[in-house]
N, C-alpha and C positions, 0 to 999 in steps of 0.2 A: 836490611831489606825494607823497602818502602811498601806501605799498605795504604789503601784509600780510606779516607775519613770523610763521612757525610755528617753534616750538622744541620738540623732543622731549626730555623730561626723562629722567634715568636710570630713573625709575619707569615710563616708558612713556606718561606723560601728554603731551598736546599743548597748549602754551600759544600763544596768538595775540595779537598786538598790531599796531598800525600804526606804521611808521617812515618817516622822511623822507630819511635820508642814512646814510653809512657810520658816522658817529659814533654814531648811534642804534642801529645794528646791534651794534656792539661793546659799547656800554653795556648793552643788553638781554641779550646773551650773557654778559657778565661778571656782571651782577646775578643771572641765573639760575644760573650756575655757583656763585656764592657761596651762594645759597639751598640748592643741592643738594650742596654740598661737593665740587665738581669744577671743572676748568678750563673756561673758555669754549670752548677748542678741542676739548674732549671731546664737546661737544653736537652733535647733528644739528639742522640748521635748513634752512628754505626761505624765500626771499625772493620774494614775488609768485607767479607761475606758473612760476618757474625750477626747476631741478633741486634735489633734496634733497641738501644737502651733508652728508656723513657725518663725524662727529667722529673725530678721530685722536689718541689719547692720547700719541703720540710727537712731536706738534708743540707749538708754543706759540701764545699769543694773537696774535702778530704775523702768523700765517699764515692768519687768518680771511679767507675769500674774500668780497670785497665788490664785485666788478665789477658795473657797471651802476647802482650807486647813486652819487649825487653826494656830494661832501664837504660839510661844514657851510658852508664859505665859498661854495660854488657855489649854495647855496639862499638866500643873502641877497639 
């Protein structure tokens, strides 16, 4: 099942795409972080109608909140 992902960039723009699982979430956040020269964990994002997760520059990419999304193995 696809869900909408919103990512707020450091410039204040909102990017939207559809994702299927946790791996898609991490991949999109990392790609956006690379594009804007920041870490994935620095970005604000929202999955579906969930709460907006606020980026934290003191954390690392392993702390990305992905609860409620399936893993890639579960979508097969």
